[in-house]
Backbone atoms as SQL, in Angstrom:
CREATE TABLE atoms (id INTEGER PRIMARY KEY, chain TEXT, resi INTEGER, resn TEXT, atom TEXT, x REAL, y REAL, z REAL);
INSERT INTO atoms VALUES
  (1, 'A', 1, 'MET', 'N', 0.823, -1.198, 0.006),
  (2, 'A', 1, 'MET', 'CA', 0.008, -0.010, 0.011),
  (3, 'A', 1, 'MET', 'C', 0.857, 1.269, -0.001),
  (4, 'A', 2, 'SER', 'N', 2.050, 1.211, 0.601),
  (5, 'A', 2, 'SER', 'CA', 2.941, 2.391, 0.593),
  (6, 'A', 2, 'SER', 'C', 3.300, 2.794, -0.843),
  (7, 'A', 3, 'ARG', 'N', 3.469, 1.786, -1.705),
  (8, 'A', 3, 'ARG', 'CA', 3.796, 2.036, -3.079),
  (9, 'A', 3, 'ARG', 'C', 2.656, 2.894, -3.783),
  (10, 'A', 4, 'GLU', 'N', 1.418, 2.507, -3.487),
  (11, 'A', 4, 'GLU', 'CA', 0.265, 3.256, -4.047),
  (12, 'A', 4, 'GLU', 'C', 0.313, 4.692, -3.518),
  (13, 'A', 5, 'ILE', 'N', 0.548, 4.838, -2.221),
  (14, 'A', 5, 'ILE', 'CA', 0.539, 6.203, -1.625),
  (15, 'A', 5, 'ILE', 'C', 1.677, 6.988, -2.259),
  (16, 'A', 6, 'ASP', 'N', 2.876, 6.381, -2.433),
  (17, 'A', 6, 'ASP', 'CA', 4.012, 7.087, -3.010),
  (18, 'A', 6, 'ASP', 'C', 3.712, 7.481, -4.439),
  (19, 'A', 7, 'ALA', 'N', 3.037, 6.645, -5.219),
  (20, 'A', 7, 'ALA', 'CA', 2.680, 6.977, -6.591),
  (21, 'A', 7, 'ALA', 'C', 1.688, 8.151, -6.622),
  (22, 'A', 8, 'LYS', 'N', 0.720, 8.142, -5.721),
  (23, 'A', 8, 'LYS', 'CA', -0.233, 9.260, -5.644),
  (24, 'A', 8, 'LYS', 'C', 0.454, 10.574, -5.256),
  (25, 'A', 9, 'VAL', 'N', 1.412, 10.492, -4.367),
  (26, 'A', 9, 'VAL', 'CA', 2.169, 11.699, -3.942),
  (27, 'A', 9, 'VAL', 'C', 2.905, 12.187, -5.136),
  (28, 'A', 10, 'ALA', 'N', 3.613, 11.300, -5.860),
  (29, 'A', 10, 'ALA', 'CA', 4.407, 11.717, -7.041),
  (30, 'A', 10, 'ALA', 'C', 3.473, 12.416, -8.065),
  (31, 'A', 11, 'GLU', 'N', 2.297, 11.828, -8.302),
  (32, 'A', 11, 'GLU', 'CA', 1.375, 12.441, -9.296),
  (33, 'A', 11, 'GLU', 'C', 0.880, 13.782, -8.766),
  (34, 'A', 12, 'SER', 'N', 0.662, 13.929, -7.464),
  (35, 'A', 12, 'SER', 'CA', 0.202, 15.178, -6.910),
  (36, 'A', 12, 'SER', 'C', 1.272, 16.243, -6.978),
  (37, 'A', 13, 'LEU', 'N', 2.524, 15.825, -7.025),
  (38, 'A', 13, 'LEU', 'CA', 3.661, 16.788, -7.188),
  (39, 'A', 13, 'LEU', 'C', 3.795, 17.228, -8.663),
  (40, 'A', 14, 'GLY', 'N', 3.008, 16.609, -9.518),
  (41, 'A', 14, 'GLY', 'CA', 3.094, 16.933, -10.915),
  (42, 'A', 14, 'GLY', 'C', 4.010, 16.046, -11.725),
  (43, 'A', 15, 'TRP', 'N', 4.495, 14.988, -11.098),
  (44, 'A', 15, 'TRP', 'CA', 5.379, 14.028, -11.749),
  (45, 'A', 15, 'TRP', 'C', 4.469, 13.008, -12.442),
  (46, 'A', 16, 'GLU', 'N', 4.984, 12.407, -13.525),
  (47, 'A', 16, 'GLU', 'CA', 4.249, 11.405, -14.259),
  (48, 'A', 16, 'GLU', 'C', 4.718, 10.003, -13.824),
  (49, 'A', 17, 'VAL', 'N', 3.784, 9.190, -13.477),
  (50, 'A', 17, 'VAL', 'CA', 4.067, 7.813, -13.074),
  (51, 'A', 17, 'VAL', 'C', 3.490, 6.903, -14.191),
  (52, 'A', 18, 'LYS', 'N', 4.421, 6.148, -14.843),
  (53, 'A', 18, 'LYS', 'CA', 4.000, 5.324, -15.960),
  (54, 'A', 18, 'LYS', 'C', 4.913, 4.078, -16.050),
  (55, 'A', 19, 'ASP', 'N', 4.308, 2.941, -16.154),
  (56, 'A', 19, 'ASP', 'CA', 5.041, 1.720, -16.318),
  (57, 'A', 19, 'ASP', 'C', 6.116, 1.521, -15.232),
  (58, 'A', 20, 'GLU', 'N', 5.721, 1.680, -13.969),
  (59, 'A', 20, 'GLU', 'CA', 6.615, 1.499, -12.830),
  (60, 'A', 20, 'GLU', 'C', 7.749, 2.487, -12.776),
  (61, 'A', 21, 'SER', 'N', 7.697, 3.616, -13.534),
  (62, 'A', 21, 'SER', 'CA', 8.729, 4.554, -13.568),
  (63, 'A', 21, 'SER', 'C', 8.180, 5.961, -13.290),
  (64, 'A', 22, 'VAL', 'N', 9.046, 6.845, -12.830),
  (65, 'A', 22, 'VAL', 'CA', 8.625, 8.227, -12.552),
  (66, 'A', 22, 'VAL', 'C', 9.388, 9.149, -13.507),
  (67, 'A', 23, 'TYR', 'N', 8.614, 10.074, -14.118),
  (68, 'A', 23, 'TYR', 'CA', 9.150, 11.018, -15.042),
  (69, 'A', 23, 'TYR', 'C', 8.915, 12.407, -14.513),
  (70, 'A', 24, 'ILE', 'N', 9.936, 13.284, -14.541),
  (71, 'A', 24, 'ILE', 'CA', 9.801, 14.677, -14.170),
  (72, 'A', 24, 'ILE', 'C', 10.162, 15.468, -15.394),
  (73, 'A', 25, 'ASN', 'N', 9.232, 16.322, -15.823),
  (74, 'A', 25, 'ASN', 'CA', 9.399, 17.146, -17.051),
  (75, 'A', 25, 'ASN', 'C', 9.710, 16.246, -18.258),
  (76, 'A', 26, 'GLY', 'N', 9.091, 15.105, -18.353),
  (77, 'A', 26, 'GLY', 'CA', 9.256, 14.217, -19.436),
  (78, 'A', 26, 'GLY', 'C', 10.493, 13.348, -19.431),
  (79, 'A', 27, 'GLU', 'N', 11.369, 13.496, -18.444),
  (80, 'A', 27, 'GLU', 'CA', 12.567, 12.728, -18.396),
  (81, 'A', 27, 'GLU', 'C', 12.484, 11.638, -17.271),
  (82, 'A', 28, 'TRP', 'N', 12.977, 10.443, -17.592),
  (83, 'A', 28, 'TRP', 'CA', 12.958, 9.362, -16.609),
  (84, 'A', 28, 'TRP', 'C', 13.785, 9.791, -15.440),
  (85, 'A', 29, 'THR', 'N', 13.265, 9.581, -14.219),
  (86, 'A', 29, 'THR', 'CA', 13.959, 9.972, -12.987),
  (87, 'A', 29, 'THR', 'C', 14.321, 8.800, -12.161),
  (88, 'A', 30, 'CYS', 'N', 13.370, 7.888, -11.897),
  (89, 'A', 30, 'CYS', 'CA', 13.639, 6.704, -11.070),
  (90, 'A', 30, 'CYS', 'C', 12.474, 5.749, -11.183),
  (91, 'A', 31, 'GLY', 'N', 12.671, 4.544, -10.600),
  (92, 'A', 31, 'GLY', 'CA', 11.594, 3.571, -10.548),
  (93, 'A', 31, 'GLY', 'C', 10.691, 3.913, -9.392),
  (94, 'A', 32, 'ILE', 'N', 9.402, 3.548, -9.502),
  (95, 'A', 32, 'ILE', 'CA', 8.450, 3.860, -8.495),
  (96, 'A', 32, 'ILE', 'C', 8.863, 3.229, -7.146),
  (97, 'A', 33, 'ASN', 'N', 9.525, 2.126, -7.168),
  (98, 'A', 33, 'ASN', 'CA', 9.983, 1.459, -5.927),
  (99, 'A', 33, 'ASN', 'C', 11.039, 2.233, -5.179),
  (100, 'A', 34, 'GLU', 'N', 11.726, 3.180, -5.884),
  (101, 'A', 34, 'GLU', 'CA', 12.695, 3.983, -5.235),
  (102, 'A', 34, 'GLU', 'C', 12.167, 5.101, -4.438),
  (103, 'A', 35, 'LEU', 'N', 10.893, 5.501, -4.712),
  (104, 'A', 35, 'LEU', 'CA', 10.271, 6.587, -3.969),
  (105, 'A', 35, 'LEU', 'C', 9.803, 6.003, -2.634),
  (106, 'A', 36, 'LYS', 'N', 10.131, 6.635, -1.616),
  (107, 'A', 36, 'LYS', 'CA', 9.774, 6.155, -0.266),
  (108, 'A', 36, 'LYS', 'C', 9.144, 7.303, 0.573),
  (109, 'A', 37, 'PHE', 'N', 8.312, 8.167, -0.074),
  (110, 'A', 37, 'PHE', 'CA', 7.730, 9.256, 0.696),
  (111, 'A', 37, 'PHE', 'C', 7.049, 8.845, 1.930),
  (112, 'A', 38, 'SER', 'N', 6.360, 7.758, 1.871),
  (113, 'A', 38, 'SER', 'CA', 5.468, 7.318, 2.990),
  (114, 'A', 38, 'SER', 'C', 6.083, 6.279, 3.904),
  (115, 'A', 39, 'SER', 'N', 7.350, 5.925, 3.665),
  (116, 'A', 39, 'SER', 'CA', 7.918, 4.842, 4.508),
  (117, 'A', 39, 'SER', 'C', 9.292, 5.138, 5.104),
  (118, 'A', 40, 'THR', 'N', 9.935, 6.239, 4.732),
  (119, 'A', 40, 'THR', 'CA', 11.224, 6.553, 5.296),
  (120, 'A', 40, 'THR', 'C', 11.314, 8.018, 5.653),
  (121, 'A', 41, 'GLY', 'N', 12.201, 8.295, 6.588),
  (122, 'A', 41, 'GLY', 'CA', 12.437, 9.714, 7.006),
  (123, 'A', 41, 'GLY', 'C', 12.976, 10.510, 5.831),
  (124, 'A', 42, 'ASN', 'N', 13.946, 9.904, 5.101),
  (125, 'A', 42, 'ASN', 'CA', 14.498, 10.587, 3.949),
  (126, 'A', 42, 'ASN', 'C', 13.434, 10.922, 2.874),
  (127, 'A', 43, 'GLY', 'N', 12.558, 9.954, 2.652),
  (128, 'A', 43, 'GLY', 'CA', 11.432, 10.169, 1.714),
  (129, 'A', 43, 'GLY', 'C', 10.533, 11.308, 2.180),
  (130, 'A', 44, 'MET', 'N', 10.285, 11.318, 3.492),
  (131, 'A', 44, 'MET', 'CA', 9.427, 12.382, 4.019),
  (132, 'A', 44, 'MET', 'C', 10.068, 13.769, 3.826),
  (133, 'A', 45, 'LEU', 'N', 11.417, 13.815, 4.085),
  (134, 'A', 45, 'LEU', 'CA', 12.100, 15.073, 3.916),
  (135, 'A', 45, 'LEU', 'C', 12.149, 15.511, 2.458),
  (136, 'A', 46, 'LEU', 'N', 12.255, 14.515, 1.515),
  (137, 'A', 46, 'LEU', 'CA', 12.189, 14.874, 0.072),
  (138, 'A', 46, 'LEU', 'C', 10.828, 15.458, -0.254),
  (139, 'A', 47, 'LEU', 'N', 9.752, 14.850, 0.289),
  (140, 'A', 47, 'LEU', 'CA', 8.428, 15.408, 0.048),
  (141, 'A', 47, 'LEU', 'C', 8.315, 16.820, 0.548),
  (142, 'A', 48, 'ILE', 'N', 8.792, 17.085, 1.787),
  (143, 'A', 48, 'ILE', 'CA', 8.752, 18.392, 2.356),
  (144, 'A', 48, 'ILE', 'C', 9.529, 19.437, 1.525),
  (145, 'A', 49, 'GLU', 'N', 10.704, 18.972, 1.038),
  (146, 'A', 49, 'GLU', 'CA', 11.508, 19.833, 0.173),
  (147, 'A', 49, 'GLU', 'C', 10.779, 20.157, -1.116),
  (148, 'A', 50, 'GLU', 'N', 10.116, 19.170, -1.734),
  (149, 'A', 50, 'GLU', 'CA', 9.419, 19.387, -2.966),
  (150, 'A', 50, 'GLU', 'C', 8.226, 20.339, -2.733),
  (151, 'A', 51, 'ILE', 'N', 7.546, 20.175, -1.598),
  (152, 'A', 51, 'ILE', 'CA', 6.464, 21.090, -1.232),
  (153, 'A', 51, 'ILE', 'C', 6.957, 22.509, -1.118),
  (154, 'A', 52, 'ARG', 'N', 8.095, 22.683, -0.447),
  (155, 'A', 52, 'ARG', 'CA', 8.659, 24.038, -0.323),
  (156, 'A', 52, 'ARG', 'C', 9.032, 24.625, -1.642),
  (157, 'A', 53, 'ASN', 'N', 9.489, 23.814, -2.574),
  (158, 'A', 53, 'ASN', 'CA', 9.852, 24.318, -3.905),
  (159, 'A', 53, 'ASN', 'C', 8.583, 24.799, -4.655),
  (160, 'A', 54, 'LYS', 'N', 7.441, 24.310, -4.264),
  (161, 'A', 54, 'LYS', 'CA', 6.170, 24.767, -4.851),
  (162, 'A', 54, 'LYS', 'C', 5.514, 25.656, -3.810),
  (163, 'A', 55, 'LEU', 'N', 6.016, 26.818, -3.637),
  (164, 'A', 55, 'LEU', 'CA', 5.642, 27.725, -2.540),
  (165, 'A', 55, 'LEU', 'C', 4.115, 27.887, -2.470),
  (166, 'A', 56, 'TRP', 'N', 3.446, 27.868, -3.555),
  (167, 'A', 56, 'TRP', 'CA', 2.020, 28.142, -3.561),
  (168, 'A', 56, 'TRP', 'C', 1.248, 26.986, -2.867),
  (169, 'A', 57, 'TRP', 'N', 1.857, 25.860, -2.573),
  (170, 'A', 57, 'TRP', 'CA', 1.189, 24.783, -1.867),
  (171, 'A', 57, 'TRP', 'C', 1.544, 24.762, -0.409),
  (172, 'A', 58, 'ASN', 'N', 2.547, 25.588, 0.003),
  (173, 'A', 58, 'ASN', 'CA', 2.934, 25.644, 1.424),
  (174, 'A', 58, 'ASN', 'C', 1.762, 25.956, 2.301),
  (175, 'A', 59, 'LEU', 'N', 0.977, 26.955, 1.978),
  (176, 'A', 59, 'LEU', 'CA', -0.129, 27.368, 2.805),
  (177, 'A', 59, 'LEU', 'C', -1.178, 26.277, 2.938),
  (178, 'A', 60, 'VAL', 'N', -1.450, 25.578, 1.837),
  (179, 'A', 60, 'VAL', 'CA', -2.426, 24.521, 1.895),
  (180, 'A', 60, 'VAL', 'C', -1.952, 23.344, 2.761),
  (181, 'A', 61, 'LEU', 'N', -0.664, 23.008, 2.570),
  (182, 'A', 61, 'LEU', 'CA', -0.147, 21.869, 3.402),
  (183, 'A', 61, 'LEU', 'C', -0.091, 22.266, 4.868),
  (184, 'A', 62, 'ILE', 'N', 0.350, 23.474, 5.192),
  (185, 'A', 62, 'ILE', 'CA', 0.424, 23.925, 6.558),
  (186, 'A', 62, 'ILE', 'C', -0.950, 23.877, 7.171),
  (187, 'A', 63, 'SER', 'N', -1.943, 24.195, 6.460),
  (188, 'A', 63, 'SER', 'CA', -3.322, 24.147, 7.040),
  (189, 'A', 63, 'SER', 'C', -3.707, 22.716, 7.411),
  (190, 'A', 64, 'HIS', 'N', -3.177, 21.709, 6.690),
  (191, 'A', 64, 'HIS', 'CA', -3.518, 20.354, 7.005),
  (192, 'A', 64, 'HIS', 'C', -2.520, 19.728, 7.961),
  (193, 'A', 65, 'LEU', 'N', -1.407, 20.332, 8.167),
  (194, 'A', 65, 'LEU', 'CA', -0.402, 19.827, 9.128),
  (195, 'A', 65, 'LEU', 'C', -0.328, 20.784, 10.315),
  (196, 'A', 66, 'ARG', 'N', -1.470, 21.266, 10.719),
  (197, 'A', 66, 'ARG', 'CA', -1.495, 22.201, 11.838),
  (198, 'A', 66, 'ARG', 'C', -0.728, 21.669, 13.046),
  (199, 'A', 67, 'ALA', 'N', -0.917, 20.455, 13.365),
  (200, 'A', 67, 'ALA', 'CA', -0.244, 19.900, 14.499),
  (201, 'A', 67, 'ALA', 'C', 0.227, 18.484, 14.197),
  (202, 'A', 68, 'LEU', 'N', 1.475, 18.210, 14.273),
  (203, 'A', 68, 'LEU', 'CA', 2.049, 16.873, 14.148),
  (204, 'A', 68, 'LEU', 'C', 2.531, 16.538, 15.541),
  (205, 'A', 69, 'SER', 'N', 1.792, 15.754, 16.264),
  (206, 'A', 69, 'SER', 'CA', 2.120, 15.517, 17.651),
  (207, 'A', 69, 'SER', 'C', 2.267, 14.076, 17.971),
  (208, 'A', 70, 'SER', 'N', 2.948, 13.802, 19.070),
  (209, 'A', 70, 'SER', 'CA', 3.142, 12.448, 19.550),
  (210, 'A', 70, 'SER', 'C', 2.457, 12.292, 20.909),
  (211, 'A', 71, 'ASN', 'N', 1.824, 11.167, 21.104),
  (212, 'A', 71, 'ASN', 'CA', 1.168, 10.894, 22.346),
  (213, 'A', 71, 'ASN', 'C', 1.974, 9.873, 23.120),
  (214, 'A', 72, 'GLU', 'N', 2.797, 10.354, 24.038),
  (215, 'A', 72, 'GLU', 'CA', 3.670, 9.502, 24.842),
  (216, 'A', 72, 'GLU', 'C', 4.592, 8.629, 23.970),
  (217, 'A', 73, 'GLY', 'N', 4.945, 9.097, 22.800),
  (218, 'A', 73, 'GLY', 'CA', 5.877, 8.383, 21.920),
  (219, 'A', 73, 'GLY', 'C', 5.309, 7.173, 21.225),
  (220, 'A', 74, 'HIS', 'N', 3.948, 6.939, 21.330),
  (221, 'A', 74, 'HIS', 'CA', 3.380, 5.756, 20.783),
  (222, 'A', 74, 'HIS', 'C', 2.622, 5.994, 19.457),
  (223, 'A', 75, 'GLU', 'N', 2.117, 7.180, 19.299),
  (224, 'A', 75, 'GLU', 'CA', 1.277, 7.433, 18.114),
  (225, 'A', 75, 'GLU', 'C', 1.622, 8.762, 17.470),
  (226, 'A', 76, 'VAL', 'N', 1.414, 8.852, 16.188),
  (227, 'A', 76, 'VAL', 'CA', 1.563, 10.171, 15.503),
  (228, 'A', 76, 'VAL', 'C', 0.239, 10.605, 15.024),
  (229, 'A', 77, 'HIS', 'N', -0.110, 11.857, 15.299),
  (230, 'A', 77, 'HIS', 'CA', -1.389, 12.420, 14.884),
  (231, 'A', 77, 'HIS', 'C', -1.107, 13.599, 13.965),
  (232, 'A', 78, 'VAL', 'N', -1.782, 13.646, 12.867),
  (233, 'A', 78, 'VAL', 'CA', -1.734, 14.824, 11.990),
  (234, 'A', 78, 'VAL', 'C', -3.140, 15.404, 12.002),
  (235, 'A', 79, 'PHE', 'N', -3.245, 16.665, 12.409),
  (236, 'A', 79, 'PHE', 'CA', -4.562, 17.315, 12.534),
  (237, 'A', 79, 'PHE', 'C', -4.754, 18.310, 11.388),
  (238, 'A', 80, 'ASP', 'N', -5.982, 18.342, 10.930),
  (239, 'A', 80, 'ASP', 'CA', -6.440, 19.298, 9.932),
  (240, 'A', 80, 'ASP', 'C', -6.998, 20.467, 10.702),
  (241, 'A', 81, 'CYS', 'N', -6.408, 21.709, 10.472),
  (242, 'A', 81, 'CYS', 'CA', -6.833, 22.855, 11.269),
  (243, 'A', 81, 'CYS', 'C', -8.278, 23.276, 10.993),
  (244, 'A', 82, 'HIS', 'N', -8.863, 22.831, 9.884),
  (245, 'A', 82, 'HIS', 'CA', -10.269, 23.170, 9.581),
  (246, 'A', 82, 'HIS', 'C', -11.152, 22.380, 10.490),
  (247, 'A', 83, 'GLY', 'N', -11.421, 22.876, 11.655),
  (248, 'A', 83, 'GLY', 'CA', -12.292, 22.172, 12.611),
  (249, 'A', 83, 'GLY', 'C', -11.534, 21.223, 13.486),
  (250, 'A', 84, 'GLY', 'N', -10.221, 21.129, 13.381),
  (251, 'A', 84, 'GLY', 'CA', -9.458, 20.251, 14.229),
  (252, 'A', 84, 'GLY', 'C', -9.667, 18.734, 13.919),
  (253, 'A', 85, 'ASP', 'N', -10.113, 18.416, 12.747),
  (254, 'A', 85, 'ASP', 'CA', -10.328, 17.022, 12.385),
  (255, 'A', 85, 'ASP', 'C', -9.041, 16.255, 12.297),
  (256, 'A', 86, 'LEU', 'N', -9.108, 14.992, 12.668),
  (257, 'A', 86, 'LEU', 'CA', -7.910, 14.143, 12.591),
  (258, 'A', 86, 'LEU', 'C', -7.707, 13.771, 11.110),
  (259, 'A', 87, 'ALA', 'N', -6.576, 14.170, 10.535),
  (260, 'A', 87, 'ALA', 'CA', -6.276, 13.879, 9.121),
  (261, 'A', 87, 'ALA', 'C', -5.685, 12.467, 9.032),
  (262, 'A', 88, 'SER', 'N', -4.862, 12.095, 9.982),
  (263, 'A', 88, 'SER', 'CA', -4.251, 10.789, 9.949),
  (264, 'A', 88, 'SER', 'C', -3.832, 10.424, 11.370),
  (265, 'A', 89, 'HIS', 'N', -3.920, 9.136, 11.629),
  (266, 'A', 89, 'HIS', 'CA', -3.523, 8.600, 12.946),
  (267, 'A', 89, 'HIS', 'C', -2.723, 7.340, 12.686),
  (268, 'A', 90, 'GLN', 'N', -1.459, 7.379, 12.988),
  (269, 'A', 90, 'GLN', 'CA', -0.579, 6.256, 12.675),
  (270, 'A', 90, 'GLN', 'C', 0.263, 5.944, 13.883),
  (271, 'A', 91, 'ASP', 'N', 0.911, 4.786, 13.879),
  (272, 'A', 91, 'ASP', 'CA', 1.839, 4.465, 14.970),
  (273, 'A', 91, 'ASP', 'C', 3.136, 5.263, 14.781),
  (274, 'A', 92, 'LYS', 'N', 3.966, 5.289, 15.812),
  (275, 'A', 92, 'LYS', 'CA', 5.118, 6.172, 15.783),
  (276, 'A', 92, 'LYS', 'C', 6.098, 5.905, 14.695),
  (277, 'A', 93, 'GLU', 'N', 6.153, 4.729, 14.107),
  (278, 'A', 93, 'GLU', 'CA', 7.036, 4.417, 12.981),
  (279, 'A', 93, 'GLU', 'C', 6.530, 4.985, 11.696),
  (280, 'A', 94, 'SER', 'N', 5.364, 5.582, 11.717),
  (281, 'A', 94, 'SER', 'CA', 4.700, 5.965, 10.444),
  (282, 'A', 94, 'SER', 'C', 4.543, 7.495, 10.264),
  (283, 'A', 95, 'ALA', 'N', 5.412, 8.262, 10.842),
  (284, 'A', 95, 'ALA', 'CA', 5.379, 9.724, 10.650),
  (285, 'A', 95, 'ALA', 'C', 5.449, 10.046, 9.132),
  (286, 'A', 96, 'PRO', 'N', 6.344, 9.421, 8.342),
  (287, 'A', 96, 'PRO', 'CA', 6.382, 9.669, 6.911),
  (288, 'A', 96, 'PRO', 'C', 5.021, 9.367, 6.252),
  (289, 'A', 97, 'ARG', 'N', 4.371, 8.259, 6.648),
  (290, 'A', 97, 'ARG', 'CA', 3.043, 7.911, 6.107),
  (291, 'A', 97, 'ARG', 'C', 2.029, 8.955, 6.453),
  (292, 'A', 98, 'ALA', 'N', 2.039, 9.441, 7.730),
  (293, 'A', 98, 'ALA', 'CA', 1.064, 10.416, 8.126),
  (294, 'A', 98, 'ALA', 'C', 1.244, 11.697, 7.364),
  (295, 'A', 99, 'VAL', 'N', 2.485, 12.151, 7.165),
  (296, 'A', 99, 'VAL', 'CA', 2.754, 13.395, 6.448),
  (297, 'A', 99, 'VAL', 'C', 2.360, 13.238, 4.988),
  (298, 'A', 100, 'SER', 'N', 2.658, 12.055, 4.375),
  (299, 'A', 100, 'SER', 'CA', 2.256, 11.811, 2.979),
  (300, 'A', 100, 'SER', 'C', 0.737, 11.856, 2.832),
  (301, 'A', 101, 'LEU', 'N', -0.006, 11.224, 3.767),
  (302, 'A', 101, 'LEU', 'CA', -1.442, 11.238, 3.678),
  (303, 'A', 101, 'LEU', 'C', -2.009, 12.640, 3.909),
  (304, 'A', 102, 'ALA', 'N', -1.384, 13.378, 4.821),
  (305, 'A', 102, 'ALA', 'CA', -1.899, 14.756, 5.072),
  (306, 'A', 102, 'ALA', 'C', -1.655, 15.579, 3.789),
  (307, 'A', 103, 'TYR', 'N', -0.517, 15.368, 3.114),
  (308, 'A', 103, 'TYR', 'CA', -0.258, 16.091, 1.876),
  (309, 'A', 103, 'TYR', 'C', -1.314, 15.757, 0.821),
  (310, 'A', 104, 'LEU', 'N', -1.599, 14.502, 0.659),
  (311, 'A', 104, 'LEU', 'CA', -2.600, 14.063, -0.316),
  (312, 'A', 104, 'LEU', 'C', -3.968, 14.621, 0.059),
  (313, 'A', 105, 'LYS', 'N', -4.322, 14.633, 1.316),
  (314, 'A', 105, 'LYS', 'CA', -5.604, 15.223, 1.728),
  (315, 'A', 105, 'LYS', 'C', -5.612, 16.699, 1.426),
  (316, 'A', 106, 'ALA', 'N', -4.504, 17.408, 1.661),
  (317, 'A', 106, 'ALA', 'CA', -4.444, 18.838, 1.340),
  (318, 'A', 106, 'ALA', 'C', -4.637, 19.089, -0.153),
  (319, 'A', 107, 'ARG', 'N', -4.176, 18.165, -0.984),
  (320, 'A', 107, 'ARG', 'CA', -4.361, 18.319, -2.437),
  (321, 'A', 107, 'ARG', 'C', -5.739, 17.795, -2.900),
  (322, 'A', 108, 'GLY', 'N', -6.552, 17.357, -2.016),
  (323, 'A', 108, 'GLY', 'CA', -7.904, 16.965, -2.394),
  (324, 'A', 108, 'GLY', 'C', -8.047, 15.503, -2.806),
  (325, 'A', 109, 'VAL', 'N', -6.984, 14.685, -2.564),
  (326, 'A', 109, 'VAL', 'CA', -7.059, 13.301, -2.899),
  (327, 'A', 109, 'VAL', 'C', -7.780, 12.503, -1.809),
  (328, 'A', 110, 'ASP', 'N', -8.671, 11.629, -2.202),
  (329, 'A', 110, 'ASP', 'CA', -9.440, 10.821, -1.231),
  (330, 'A', 110, 'ASP', 'C', -8.450, 9.779, -0.603),
  (331, 'A', 111, 'ILE', 'N', -8.246, 9.892, 0.694),
  (332, 'A', 111, 'ILE', 'CA', -7.313, 8.992, 1.363),
  (333, 'A', 111, 'ILE', 'C', -8.008, 7.984, 2.251),
  (334, 'A', 112, 'THR', 'N', -9.335, 7.909, 2.133),
  (335, 'A', 112, 'THR', 'CA', -10.047, 7.012, 3.051),
  (336, 'A', 112, 'THR', 'C', -9.661, 5.520, 2.931),
  (337, 'A', 113, 'SER', 'N', -9.234, 5.084, 1.772),
  (338, 'A', 113, 'SER', 'CA', -8.845, 3.695, 1.645),
  (339, 'A', 113, 'SER', 'C', -7.499, 3.384, 2.290),
  (340, 'A', 114, 'TYR', 'N', -6.757, 4.440, 2.671),
  (341, 'A', 114, 'TYR', 'CA', -5.421, 4.255, 3.282),
  (342, 'A', 114, 'TYR', 'C', -5.398, 4.416, 4.807),
  (343, 'A', 115, 'VAL', 'N', -6.477, 4.949, 5.365),
  (344, 'A', 115, 'VAL', 'CA', -6.517, 5.154, 6.786),
  (345, 'A', 115, 'VAL', 'C', -7.843, 4.652, 7.367),
  (346, 'A', 116, 'SER', 'N', -7.799, 4.270, 8.621),
  (347, 'A', 116, 'SER', 'CA', -9.037, 3.800, 9.198),
  (348, 'A', 116, 'SER', 'C', -9.829, 4.979, 9.781),
  (349, 'A', 117, 'SER', 'N', -9.161, 6.093, 10.148),
  (350, 'A', 117, 'SER', 'CA', -9.814, 7.252, 10.662),
  (351, 'A', 117, 'SER', 'C', -9.350, 8.501, 9.952),
  (352, 'A', 118, 'VAL', 'N', -10.264, 9.122, 9.194),
  (353, 'A', 118, 'VAL', 'CA', -9.925, 10.332, 8.413),
  (354, 'A', 118, 'VAL', 'C', -10.713, 11.478, 8.960);
């Protein structure tokens, strides 16, 4: 399922995902398996860097990442500031997944199939 999330994130960034490959501006960049937005800290940082490069999405993402908090080190919560709704609730190993899902939600992508509580 992480691979599906990573592909959706890549598409939301404006990258083309085709035949298990990722293309940026029409040029082959990497295989879809190399993207780890939702499963590694480095992937999460790459996503945050890409979001910062697209300054016009910063405000939207910030609104959906109002609070990234930990509850006694066991859970990661990403809150949507619009009414304080829980955007994602994952275990502590899944901060990259929570950030990826919050990004997709900010972009208007339906994430209900990836989380039990949206």
